[in-house]
Steps between C-alpha positions, in 0.01 A plus 500: 500500500547829653157607403359177672694564801390859516142402434528235782655750730224749420241248548661388830523864618129554404404193684696608810361845474136379483560263781657774704217733411237240589684423832519874579148565423368211702722607798364853453144363503582298817645804668184710412277221642721494811477880541119491448471225756712696760298814435174299565654357819609842622168642441329215691751550788429873492120444508540249794734750692225766448238280634712414799574867559117586490433200732769631746373851480141376567622305807684801629175706464316219702761502768493881531114491523533234776756712676265805486218292632713362772616857604156633508383192702786567739422876529141411559567243775747743654231767516251255633753403751540863607131530522438199696809426711611144579527388861879575536425859370219586727719625772678729255172633378360558850818689589456706187127574589607607855781719357251649249260588782762647713637699208152637420445588865830675514429690175173606647649628821767665308257672274318625809818643636585657168159663493558642840853605402365673181308738729837634624654773278835323424321207316259693294714430178490125531342345193149398565480185260461174690800354346724776633326486837585134536865520389610763748343346824663161422839663496434717799389202707835341477695805602560664840299816576789737417556324168129507415487875564798551278337292237170698527704823458657366179175386359341833567 
């Protein structure tokens, strides 16, 4: 009897072992399938995310191009507005033209006075470049006669 009990016990244990082994193997296969499915889903999501990133980058490039075009259009329109003033700016431009004329007349008379002053011995070392000639008289015009003499002495 003991042998039969042992044989039955061994048989029962073998059955339980194979059942447990089968159950474990089936669960393992199911886990592997689940893992593969999760990997595929993850890869699909990554691909979708990459496509979305590329789409957004392209949209950013388009918007930057539009911004550049708008800036250049604004610059062109502002330069055209400067060239052809609008009615409310005409007075400003007229004043500017009048000021430009008066400045050029003042510069011409100042240049003549400098040329005559250059004939005097104390101003012979004054630079003869037009730029220097126009800088000194503009400063001298604003000063009193005593100050202008001092300034000429310092320059010479």
